[in-house]
N, CA, C and O atoms as a GROMACS GRO file, in nm:
protein
  536
    1MET      N    1  11.253  14.757  11.092
    1MET     CA    2  11.334  14.651  11.146
    1MET      C    3  11.481  14.694  11.133
    1MET      O    4  11.521  14.751  11.031
    2THR      N    5  11.560  14.666  11.234
    2THR     CA    6  11.701  14.703  11.228
    2THR      C    7  11.774  14.608  11.134
    2THR      O    8  11.723  14.501  11.099
    3ARG      N    9  11.894  14.647  11.093
    3ARG     CA   10  11.974  14.560  11.006
    3ARG      C   11  12.010  14.432  11.080
    3ARG      O   12  12.011  14.325  11.020
    4ASP      N   13  12.040  14.442  11.209
    4ASP     CA   14  12.072  14.321  11.287
    4ASP      C   15  11.954  14.225  11.292
    4ASP      O   16  11.971  14.104  11.277
    5ASP      N   17  11.832  14.278  11.311
    5ASP     CA   18  11.712  14.194  11.312
    5ASP      C   19  11.693  14.127  11.176
    5ASP      O   20  11.660  14.009  11.167
    6PHE      N   21  11.715  14.204  11.070
    6PHE     CA   22  11.700  14.150  10.935
    6PHE      C   23  11.806  14.043  10.910
    6PHE      O   24  11.776  13.939  10.851
    7GLN      N   25  11.928  14.067  10.954
    7GLN     CA   26  12.036  13.968  10.938
    7GLN      C   27  11.999  13.838  11.009
    7GLN      O   28  12.028  13.729  10.959
    8GLN      N   29  11.936  13.848  11.124
    8GLN     CA   30  11.892  13.728  11.196
    8GLN      C   31  11.788  13.650  11.115
    8GLN      O   32  11.789  13.527  11.116
    9LEU      N   33  11.698  13.722  11.046
    9LEU     CA   34  11.600  13.655  10.959
    9LEU      C   35  11.671  13.581  10.846
    9LEU      O   36  11.637  13.468  10.813
   10VAL      N   37  11.770  13.647  10.787
   10VAL     CA   38  11.846  13.586  10.678
   10VAL      C   39  11.918  13.461  10.728
   10VAL      O   40  11.913  13.356  10.664
   11ASP      N   41  11.984  13.471  10.842
   11ASP     CA   42  12.054  13.356  10.899
   11ASP      C   43  11.958  13.241  10.926
   11ASP      O   44  11.990  13.125  10.897
   12ALA      N   45  11.842  13.272  10.982
   12ALA     CA   46  11.743  13.169  11.011
   12ALA      C   47  11.691  13.105  10.883
   12ALA      O   48  11.673  12.984  10.876
   13ALA      N   49  11.668  13.187  10.781
   13ALA     CA   50  11.620  13.134  10.652
   13ALA      C   51  11.725  13.044  10.588
   13ALA      O   52  11.691  12.940  10.531
   14LEU      N   53  11.851  13.082  10.597
   14LEU     CA   54  11.959  12.997  10.543
   14LEU      C   55  11.962  12.861  10.610
   14LEU      O   56  11.989  12.760  10.545
   15GLU      N   57  11.933  12.858  10.739
   15GLU     CA   58  11.933  12.731  10.812
   15GLU      C   59  11.822  12.637  10.767
   15GLU      O   60  11.832  12.516  10.788
   16THR      N   61  11.717  12.691  10.705
   16THR     CA   62  11.606  12.606  10.661
   16THR      C   63  11.631  12.545  10.524
   16THR      O   64  11.558  12.455  10.482
   17ILE      N   65  11.733  12.591  10.455
   17ILE     CA   66  11.766  12.535  10.323
   17ILE      C   67  11.832  12.399  10.345
   17ILE      O   68  11.922  12.386  10.429
   18PRO      N   69  11.789  12.299  10.270
   18PRO     CA   70  11.845  12.165  10.292
   18PRO      C   71  11.998  12.165  10.289
   18PRO      O   72  12.061  12.235  10.210
   19THR      N   73  12.055  12.084  10.377
   19THR     CA   74  12.200  12.078  10.396
   19THR      C   75  12.275  12.053  10.267
   19THR      O   76  12.380  12.113  10.244
   20GLU      N   77  12.223  11.964  10.183
   20GLU     CA   78  12.296  11.931  10.060
   20GLU      C   79  12.310  12.052   9.968
   20GLU      O   80  12.408  12.063   9.895
   21PHE      N   81  12.211  12.142   9.970
   21PHE     CA   82  12.221  12.264   9.888
   21PHE      C   83  12.315  12.365   9.953
   21PHE      O   84  12.396  12.427   9.884
   22ARG      N   85  12.304  12.382  10.084
   22ARG     CA   86  12.395  12.474  10.154
   22ARG      C   87  12.540  12.430  10.136
   22ARG      O   88  12.628  12.513  10.115
   23ALA      N   89  12.564  12.298  10.144
   23ALA     CA   90  12.700  12.246  10.132
   23ALA      C   91  12.755  12.269   9.990
   23ALA      O   92  12.877  12.277   9.972
   24ALA      N   93  12.668  12.278   9.892
   24ALA     CA   94  12.712  12.295   9.753
   24ALA      C   95  12.740  12.442   9.718
   24ALA      O   96  12.793  12.471   9.611
   25LEU      N   97  12.704  12.533   9.807
   25LEU     CA   98  12.733  12.675   9.782
   25LEU      C   99  12.881  12.698   9.807
   25LEU      O  100  12.932  12.672   9.916
   26ASP      N  101  12.949  12.747   9.704
   26ASP     CA  102  13.092  12.768   9.715
   26ASP      C  103  13.129  12.903   9.654
   26ASP      O  104  13.086  12.936   9.544
   27ASN      N  105  13.207  12.979   9.726
   27ASN     CA  106  13.256  13.109   9.679
   27ASN      C  107  13.138  13.201   9.643
   27ASN      O  108  13.133  13.257   9.534
   28ILE      N  109  13.046  13.214   9.736
   28ILE     CA  110  12.930  13.300   9.716
   28ILE      C  111  12.908  13.383   9.842
   28ILE      O  112  12.914  13.332   9.954
   29ALA      N  113  12.883  13.511   9.822
   29ALA     CA  114  12.856  13.603   9.933
   29ALA      C  115  12.707  13.636   9.933
   29ALA      O  116  12.647  13.660   9.828
   30ILE      N  117  12.649  13.637  10.052
   30ILE     CA  118  12.510  13.680  10.067
   30ILE      C  119  12.514  13.810  10.145
   30ILE      O  120  12.557  13.814  10.260
   31VAL      N  121  12.470  13.917  10.080
   31VAL     CA  122  12.479  14.050  10.139
   31VAL      C  123  12.340  14.113  10.146
   31VAL      O  124  12.247  14.073  10.075
   32ILE      N  125  12.329  14.211  10.233
   32ILE     CA  126  12.204  14.285  10.250
   32ILE      C  127  12.230  14.430  10.211
   32ILE      O  128  12.326  14.491  10.256
   33GLU      N  129  12.142  14.483  10.128
   33GLU     CA  130  12.145  14.625  10.093
   33GLU      C  131  12.007  14.682  10.120
   33GLU      O  132  11.908  14.608  10.129
   34ASP      N  133  12.000  14.815  10.134
   34ASP     CA  134  11.871  14.878  10.160
   34ASP      C  135  11.777  14.866  10.040
   34ASP      O  136  11.663  14.821  10.054
   35GLU      N  137  11.824  14.907   9.923
   35GLU     CA  138  11.743  14.912   9.802
   35GLU      C  139  11.831  14.875   9.682
   35GLU      O  140  11.952  14.891   9.688
   36PRO      N  141  11.770  14.825   9.573
   36PRO     CA  142  11.849  14.802   9.452
   36PRO      C  143  11.889  14.936   9.389
   36PRO      O  144  11.816  15.034   9.397
   37THR      N  145  12.006  14.936   9.327
   37THR     CA  146  12.052  15.056   9.258
   37THR      C  147  11.984  15.064   9.121
   37THR      O  148  11.932  14.964   9.072
   38PRO      N  149  11.984  15.182   9.059
   38PRO     CA  150  11.931  15.191   8.922
   38PRO      C  151  12.003  15.095   8.826
   38PRO      O  152  11.939  15.038   8.738
   39ASP      N  153  12.134  15.077   8.842
   39ASP     CA  154  12.207  14.984   8.756
   39ASP      C  155  12.160  14.840   8.776
   39ASP      O  156  12.148  14.765   8.679
   40GLN      N  157  12.132  14.800   8.900
   40GLN     CA  158  12.083  14.665   8.926
   40GLN      C  159  11.945  14.645   8.866
   40GLN      O  160  11.916  14.539   8.811
   41LEU      N  161  11.860  14.745   8.875
   41LEU     CA  162  11.727  14.735   8.814
   41LEU      C  163  11.739  14.725   8.662
   41LEU      O  164  11.668  14.645   8.600
   42ASP      N  165  11.828  14.805   8.602
   42ASP     CA  166  11.849  14.799   8.457
   42ASP      C  167  11.902  14.662   8.415
   42ASP      O  168  11.864  14.609   8.310
   43GLN      N  169  11.990  14.605   8.496
   43GLN     CA  170  12.052  14.476   8.466
   43GLN      C  171  11.947  14.367   8.441
   43GLN      O  172  11.970  14.277   8.360
   44VAL      N  173  11.834  14.375   8.509
   44VAL     CA  174  11.730  14.273   8.495
   44VAL      C  175  11.601  14.330   8.436
   44VAL      O  176  11.494  14.271   8.449
   45ASP      N  177  11.613  14.446   8.371
   45ASP     CA  178  11.500  14.509   8.302
   45ASP      C  179  11.379  14.532   8.392
   45ASP      O  180  11.266  14.503   8.353
   46VAL      N  181  11.402  14.585   8.511
   46VAL     CA  182  11.294  14.620   8.602
   46VAL      C  183  11.288  14.773   8.607
   46VAL      O  184  11.387  14.840   8.632
   47GLU      N  185  11.168  14.824   8.583
   47GLU     CA  186  11.149  14.968   8.584
   47GLU      C  187  11.061  15.007   8.702
   47GLU      O  188  10.959  14.944   8.729
   48PRO      N  189  11.102  15.115   8.774
   48PRO     CA  190  11.018  15.163   8.884
   48PRO      C  191  10.878  15.196   8.832
   48PRO      O  192  10.864  15.246   8.720
   49PRO      N  193  10.776  15.169   8.910
   49PRO     CA  194  10.778  15.145   9.053
   49PRO      C  195  10.807  15.000   9.092
   49PRO      O  196  10.816  14.970   9.211
   50ASP      N  197  10.823  14.910   8.994
   50ASP     CA  198  10.861  14.773   9.029
   50ASP      C  199  11.000  14.774   9.089
   50ASP      O  200  11.077  14.868   9.069
   51THR      N  201  11.031  14.670   9.162
   51THR     CA  202  11.162  14.663   9.227
   51THR      C  203  11.205  14.518   9.240
   51THR      O  204  11.137  14.427   9.192
   52LEU      N  205  11.316  14.496   9.306
   52LEU     CA  206  11.370  14.362   9.329
   52LEU      C  207  11.371  14.331   9.478
   52LEU      O  208  11.394  14.419   9.561
   53LEU      N  209  11.346  14.205   9.510
   53LEU     CA  210  11.363  14.158   9.647
   53LEU      C  211  11.503  14.102   9.666
   53LEU      O  212  11.560  14.110   9.775
   54GLY      N  213  11.558  14.045   9.559
   54GLY     CA  214  11.691  13.988   9.563
   54GLY      C  215  11.751  13.983   9.424
   54GLY      O  216  11.680  13.997   9.325
   55LEU      N  217  11.882  13.964   9.418
   55LEU     CA  218  11.952  13.960   9.290
   55LEU      C  219  12.073  13.869   9.301
   55LEU      O  220  12.152  13.881   9.394
   56TYR      N  221  12.086  13.777   9.204
   56TYR     CA  222  12.206  13.694   9.192
   56TYR      C  223  12.296  13.756   9.087
   56TYR      O  224  12.251  13.786   8.976
   57GLU      N  225  12.422  13.775   9.122
   57GLU     CA  226  12.520  13.826   9.028
   57GLU      C  227  12.639  13.731   9.029
   57GLU      O  228  12.703  13.712   9.132
   58GLY      N  229  12.668  13.674   8.915
   58GLY     CA  230  12.780  13.582   8.904
   58GLY      C  231  12.764  13.491   8.784
   58GLY      O  232  12.684  13.519   8.694
   59THR      N  233  12.839  13.383   8.784
   59THR     CA  234  12.833  13.284   8.677
   59THR      C  235  12.769  13.158   8.733
   59THR      O  236  12.827  13.093   8.820
   60PRO      N  237  12.649  13.124   8.684
   60PRO     CA  238  12.584  13.002   8.734
   60PRO      C  239  12.673  12.879   8.716
   60PRO      O  240  12.754  12.872   8.623
   61LEU      N  241  12.658  12.784   8.806
   61LEU     CA  242  12.740  12.663   8.800
   61LEU      C  243  12.734  12.595   8.665
   61LEU      O  244  12.833  12.540   8.617
   62THR      N  245  12.616  12.597   8.602
   62THR     CA  246  12.598  12.528   8.474
   62THR      C  247  12.669  12.598   8.358
   62THR      O  248  12.681  12.540   8.250
   63GLU      N  249  12.715  12.721   8.380
   63GLU     CA  250  12.782  12.795   8.273
   63GLU      C  251  12.933  12.808   8.296
   63GLU      O  252  13.002  12.873   8.218
   64ARG      N  253  12.982  12.749   8.402
   64ARG     CA  254  13.125  12.760   8.432
   64ARG      C  255  13.204  12.659   8.350
   64ARG      O  256  13.163  12.545   8.330
   65GLU      N  257  13.319  12.705   8.305
   65GLU     CA  258  13.409  12.618   8.232
   65GLU      C  259  13.508  12.555   8.328
   65GLU      O  260  13.517  12.596   8.444
   66TRP      N  261  13.581  12.456   8.282
   66TRP     CA  262  13.670  12.380   8.369
   66TRP      C  263  13.774  12.468   8.436
   66TRP      O  264  13.820  12.436   8.546
   67ALA      N  265  13.813  12.578   8.372
   67ALA     CA  266  13.918  12.663   8.428
   67ALA      C  267  13.863  12.774   8.517
   67ALA      O  268  13.938  12.862   8.560
   68HIS      N  269  13.733  12.771   8.545
   68HIS     CA  270  13.673  12.875   8.629
   68HIS      C  271  13.732  12.866   8.770
   68HIS      O  272  13.725  12.763   8.835
   69GLY      N  273  13.789  12.974   8.814
   69GLY     CA  274  13.847  12.976   8.947
   69GLY      C  275  13.927  13.102   8.966
   69GLY      O  276  13.947  13.180   8.872
   70ASN      N  277  13.972  13.122   9.087
   70ASN     CA  278  14.050  13.239   9.120
   70ASN      C  279  13.975  13.368   9.083
   70ASN      O  280  14.032  13.462   9.027
   71VAL      N  281  13.845  13.368   9.116
   71VAL     CA  282  13.758  13.481   9.085
   71VAL      C  283  13.694  13.533   9.213
   71VAL      O  284  13.689  13.464   9.315
   72LEU      N  285  13.644  13.654   9.205
   72LEU     CA  286  13.568  13.707   9.318
   72LEU      C  287  13.444  13.622   9.340
   72LEU      O  288  13.396  13.558   9.247
   73PRO      N  289  13.391  13.621   9.462
   73PRO     CA  290  13.271  13.541   9.487
   73PRO      C  291  13.151  13.589   9.406
   73PRO      O  292  13.137  13.707   9.376
   74ASP      N  293  13.065  13.494   9.371
   74ASP     CA  294  12.933  13.531   9.320
   74ASP      C  295  12.863  13.601   9.435
   74ASP      O  296  12.906  13.591   9.550
   75LYS      N  297  12.753  13.672   9.404
   75LYS     CA  298  12.688  13.748   9.510
   75LYS      C  299  12.537  13.736   9.498
   75LYS      O  300  12.479  13.749   9.391
   76ILE      N  301  12.475  13.710   9.613
   76ILE     CA  302  12.330  13.721   9.626
   76ILE      C  303  12.306  13.842   9.716
   76ILE      O  304  12.354  13.848   9.829
   77THR      N  305  12.231  13.937   9.662
   77THR     CA  306  12.196  14.055   9.741
   77THR      C  307  12.048  14.047   9.777
   77THR      O  308  11.964  14.025   9.690
   78LEU      N  309  12.018  14.064   9.904
   78LEU     CA  310  11.881  14.074   9.952
   78LEU      C  311  11.855  14.221   9.984
   78LEU      O  312  11.935  14.286  10.052
   79PHE      N  313  11.744  14.273   9.934
   79PHE     CA  314  11.712  14.414   9.950
   79PHE      C  315  11.609  14.430  10.063
   79PHE      O  316  11.492  14.398  10.048
   80GLN      N  317  11.658  14.481  10.175
   80GLN     CA  318  11.578  14.488  10.297
   80GLN      C  319  11.452  14.572  10.279
   80GLN      O  320  11.344  14.529  10.319
   81GLY      N  321  11.463  14.691  10.219
   81GLY     CA  322  11.347  14.779  10.203
   81GLY      C  323  11.233  14.713  10.128
   81GLY      O  324  11.122  14.707  10.179
   82PRO      N  325  11.258  14.663  10.006
   82PRO     CA  326  11.151  14.597   9.931
   82PRO      C  327  11.096  14.473  10.000
   82PRO      O  328  10.977  14.445   9.991
   83ILE      N  329  11.183  14.397  10.070
   83ILE     CA  330  11.134  14.279  10.141
   83ILE      C  331  11.042  14.321  10.255
   83ILE      O  332  10.936  14.261  10.275
   84GLU      N  333  11.081  14.424  10.329
   84GLU     CA  334  10.993  14.473  10.436
   84GLU      C  335  10.862  14.527  10.379
   84GLU      O  336  10.756  14.504  10.436
   85ASP      N  337  10.869  14.598  10.267
   85ASP     CA  338  10.749  14.652  10.203
   85ASP      C  339  10.655  14.541  10.157
   85ASP      O  340  10.533  14.559  10.158
   86ALA      N  341  10.711  14.427  10.118
   86ALA     CA  342  10.631  14.315  10.068
   86ALA      C  343  10.578  14.226  10.182
   86ALA      O  344  10.505  14.130  10.157
   87SER      N  345  10.614  14.259  10.306
   87SER     CA  346  10.579  14.175  10.420
   87SER      C  347  10.481  14.246  10.512
   87SER      O  348  10.487  14.367  10.532
   88GLU      N  349  10.389  14.167  10.568
   88GLU     CA  350  10.291  14.222  10.660
   88GLU      C  351  10.346  14.236  10.802
   88GLU      O  352  10.310  14.327  10.875
   89ASP      N  353  10.435  14.143  10.839
   89ASP     CA  354  10.494  14.144  10.973
   89ASP      C  355  10.624  14.066  10.970
   89ASP      O  356  10.668  14.024  10.862
   90GLU      N  357  10.687  14.047  11.084
   90GLU     CA  358  10.817  13.980  11.088
   90GLU      C  359  10.808  13.835  11.043
   90GLU      O  360  10.899  13.786  10.976
   91ASP      N  361  10.700  13.764  11.078
   91ASP     CA  362  10.684  13.626  11.033
   91ASP      C  363  10.675  13.620  10.882
   91ASP      O  364  10.735  13.533  10.818
   92ASP      N  365  10.599  13.712  10.824
   92ASP     CA  366  10.586  13.718  10.679
   92ASP      C  367  10.720  13.754  10.615
   92ASP      O  368  10.754  13.702  10.509
   93ALA      N  369  10.796  13.842  10.678
   93ALA     CA  370  10.928  13.879  10.626
   93ALA      C  371  11.019  13.757  10.620
   93ALA      O  372  11.097  13.742  10.527
   94MET      N  373  11.009  13.669  10.719
   94MET     CA  374  11.088  13.546  10.720
   94MET      C  375  11.055  13.461  10.598
   94MET      O  376  11.144  13.404  10.535
   95VAL      N  377  10.927  13.451  10.565
   95VAL     CA  378  10.885  13.374  10.448
   95VAL      C  379  10.939  13.439  10.321
   95VAL      O  380  10.991  13.370  10.233
   96VAL      N  381  10.926  13.571  10.310
   96VAL     CA  382  10.973  13.642  10.191
   96VAL      C  383  11.124  13.628  10.176
   96VAL      O  384  11.174  13.606  10.065
   97VAL      N  385  11.198  13.639  10.285
   97VAL     CA  386  11.344  13.620  10.280
   97VAL      C  387  11.375  13.479  10.233
   97VAL      O  388  11.459  13.460  10.145
   98GLY      N  389  11.308  13.379  10.290
   98GLY     CA  390  11.333  13.240  10.251
   98GLY      C  391  11.304  13.215  10.104
   98GLY      O  392  11.383  13.151  10.035
   99GLU      N  393  11.190  13.264  10.056
   99GLU     CA  394  11.154  13.246   9.916
   99GLU      C  395  11.255  13.316   9.825
   99GLU      O  396  11.294  13.262   9.721
  100THR      N  397  11.297  13.435   9.864
  100THR     CA  398  11.392  13.511   9.784
  100THR      C  399  11.528  13.440   9.780
  100THR      O  400  11.590  13.431   9.674
  101LEU      N  401  11.573  13.390   9.894
  101LEU     CA  402  11.700  13.315   9.898
  101LEU      C  403  11.694  13.192   9.808
  101LEU      O  404  11.787  13.166   9.732
  102ILE      N  405  11.587  13.116   9.817
  102ILE     CA  406  11.574  12.996   9.734
  102ILE      C  407  11.576  13.035   9.586
  102ILE      O  408  11.640  12.967   9.505
  103HIS      N  409  11.507  13.141   9.552
  103HIS     CA  410  11.504  13.186   9.413
  103HIS      C  411  11.645  13.222   9.363
  103HIS      O  412  11.686  13.177   9.256
  104GLU      N  413  11.716  13.300   9.441
  104GLU     CA  414  11.849  13.345   9.398
  104GLU      C  415  11.950  13.230   9.402
  104GLU      O  416  12.038  13.224   9.316
  105ILE      N  417  11.940  13.140   9.497
  105ILE     CA  418  12.027  13.022   9.499
  105ILE      C  419  11.998  12.935   9.378
  105ILE      O  420  12.089  12.874   9.322
  106GLY      N  421  11.873  12.929   9.337
  106GLY     CA  422  11.838  12.857   9.214
  106GLY      C  423  11.912  12.913   9.094
  106GLY      O  424  11.960  12.837   9.009
  107HIS      N  425  11.923  13.046   9.085
  107HIS     CA  426  12.000  13.106   8.975
  107HIS      C  427  12.147  13.066   8.984
  107HIS      O  428  12.210  13.039   8.881
  108TYR      N  429  12.202  13.061   9.104
  108TYR     CA  430  12.341  13.017   9.124
  108TYR      C  431  12.361  12.876   9.068
  108TYR      O  432  12.463  12.848   9.005
  109PHE      N  433  12.263  12.788   9.090
  109PHE     CA  434  12.272  12.651   9.040
  109PHE      C  435  12.237  12.640   8.892
  109PHE      O  436  12.247  12.532   8.833
  110GLY      N  437  12.196  12.751   8.830
  110GLY     CA  438  12.167  12.751   8.687
  110GLY      C  439  12.029  12.701   8.651
  110GLY      O  440  12.006  12.659   8.538
  111LEU      N  441  11.936  12.704   8.745
  111LEU     CA  442  11.801  12.656   8.720
  111LEU      C  443  11.719  12.758   8.642
  111LEU      O  444  11.743  12.879   8.652
  112SER      N  445  11.623  12.709   8.565
  112SER     CA  446  11.532  12.797   8.491
  112SER      C  447  11.428  12.857   8.587
  112SER      O  448  11.411  12.809   8.699
  113GLU      N  449  11.361  12.961   8.541
  113GLU     CA  450  11.255  13.022   8.623
  113GLU      C  451  11.147  12.920   8.657
  113GLU      O  452  11.099  12.917   8.770
  114ASP      N  453  11.109  12.834   8.561
  114ASP     CA  454  11.007  12.732   8.587
  114ASP      C  455  11.054  12.634   8.694
  114ASP      O  456  10.977  12.597   8.783
  115GLU      N  457  11.180  12.591   8.685
  115GLU     CA  458  11.233  12.498   8.786
  115GLU      C  459  11.237  12.564   8.923
  115GLU      O  460  11.203  12.501   9.024
  116ILE      N  461  11.278  12.690   8.927
  116ILE     CA  462  11.283  12.762   9.054
  116ILE      C  463  11.144  12.776   9.114
  116ILE      O  464  11.125  12.755   9.234
  117GLU      N  465  11.046  12.811   9.032
  117GLU     CA  466  10.909  12.826   9.083
  117GLU      C  467  10.856  12.695   9.138
  117GLU      O  468  10.788  12.695   9.241
  118ARG      N  469  10.886  12.583   9.072
  118ARG     CA  470  10.842  12.452   9.122
  118ARG      C  471  10.907  12.421   9.256
  118ARG      O  472  10.841  12.373   9.348
  119ILE      N  473  11.037  12.448   9.267
  119ILE     CA  474  11.109  12.422   9.393
  119ILE      C  475  11.053  12.511   9.504
  119ILE      O  476  11.032  12.464   9.616
  120GLU      N  477  11.029  12.638   9.474
  120GLU     CA  478  10.972  12.728   9.575
  120GLU      C  479  10.837  12.676   9.623
  120GLU      O  480  10.810  12.672   9.743
  121ARG      N  481  10.753  12.635   9.528
  121ARG     CA  482  10.620  12.584   9.562
  121ARG      C  483  10.633  12.459   9.649
  121ARG      O  484  10.564  12.447   9.751
  122ASP      N  485  10.719  12.367   9.609
  122ASP     CA  486  10.738  12.243   9.686
  122ASP      C  487  10.799  12.271   9.822
  122ASP      O  488  10.760  12.209   9.922
  123TYR      N  489  10.894  12.363   9.828
  123TYR     CA  490  10.964  12.394   9.953
  123TYR      C  491  10.868  12.450  10.057
  123TYR      O  492  10.868  12.406  10.172
  124TRP      N  493  10.788  12.546  10.018
  124TRP     CA  494  10.702  12.614  10.115
  124TRP      C  495  10.576  12.537  10.147
  124TRP      O  496  10.508  12.568  10.245
  125HIS      N  497  10.542  12.437  10.065
  125HIS     CA  498  10.417  12.364  10.088
  125HIS      C  499  10.439  12.216  10.109
  125HIS      O  500  10.345  12.137  10.098
  126ARG      N  501  10.563  12.177  10.140
  126ARG     CA  502  10.595  12.034  10.151
  126ARG      C  503  10.522  11.966  10.265
  126ARG      O  504  10.497  11.845  10.259
  127ASP      N  505  10.488  12.038  10.369
  127ASP     CA  506  10.421  11.977  10.484
  127ASP      C  507  10.274  12.015  10.496
  127ASP      O  508  10.210  11.992  10.599
  128ALA      N  509  10.222  12.074  10.389
  128ALA     CA  510  10.082  12.119  10.395
  128ALA      C  511   9.989  12.000  10.407
  128ALA      O  512  10.009  11.899  10.339
  129PRO      N  513   9.886  12.009  10.493
  129PRO     CA  514   9.791  11.898  10.509
  129PRO      C  515   9.720  11.870  10.378
  129PRO      O  516   9.681  11.962  10.306
  130GLY      N  517   9.704  11.743  10.347
  130GLY     CA  518   9.632  11.702  10.226
  130GLY      C  519   9.714  11.716  10.100
  130GLY      O  520   9.661  11.692   9.992
  131ARG      N  521   9.838  11.752  10.108
  131ARG     CA  522   9.921  11.770   9.990
  131ARG      C  523   9.963  11.634   9.937
  131ARG      O  524  10.006  11.548  10.013
  132THR      N  525   9.949  11.616   9.806
  132THR     CA  526   9.992  11.492   9.745
  132THR      C  527  10.110  11.521   9.654
  132THR      O  528  10.117  11.629   9.595
  133PRO      N  529  10.202  11.427   9.642
  133PRO     CA  530  10.318  11.448   9.553
  133PRO      C  531  10.272  11.467   9.410
  133PRO      O  532  10.173  11.408   9.366
  134GLU      N  533  10.345  11.550   9.337
  134GLU     CA  534  10.311  11.575   9.196
  134GLU      C  535  10.374  11.472   9.106
  134GLU      O  536  10.356  11.477   8.984
   0.00000   0.00000   0.00000
């Protein structure tokens, strides 16, 4: 998939995130890279052959002090190669991009892994037939 095609998937996935969450994103860059660097893998204790689909780098909202400001943007990096490798086709890649974005945005908001997993589960299965609220 070309970088432009992948960027279109990212843009489409961003549009599916509820407006109230998108509106709360402030001073954050979403970038696409081919693969994670060795330093990025070390940062989150991932050793090859394992890899990352995405990475949040910054100060979560819950950890910011009142004087936080005048800083470079936080960054969410989506890694195109690993996302494509984890996907069966373009439709599946859209799902993987969306799940990865939600996960990394969760880190931006300071959510725990358990909270993020619950949100991901609810987000992707909210309209599933026979689904009952938890």
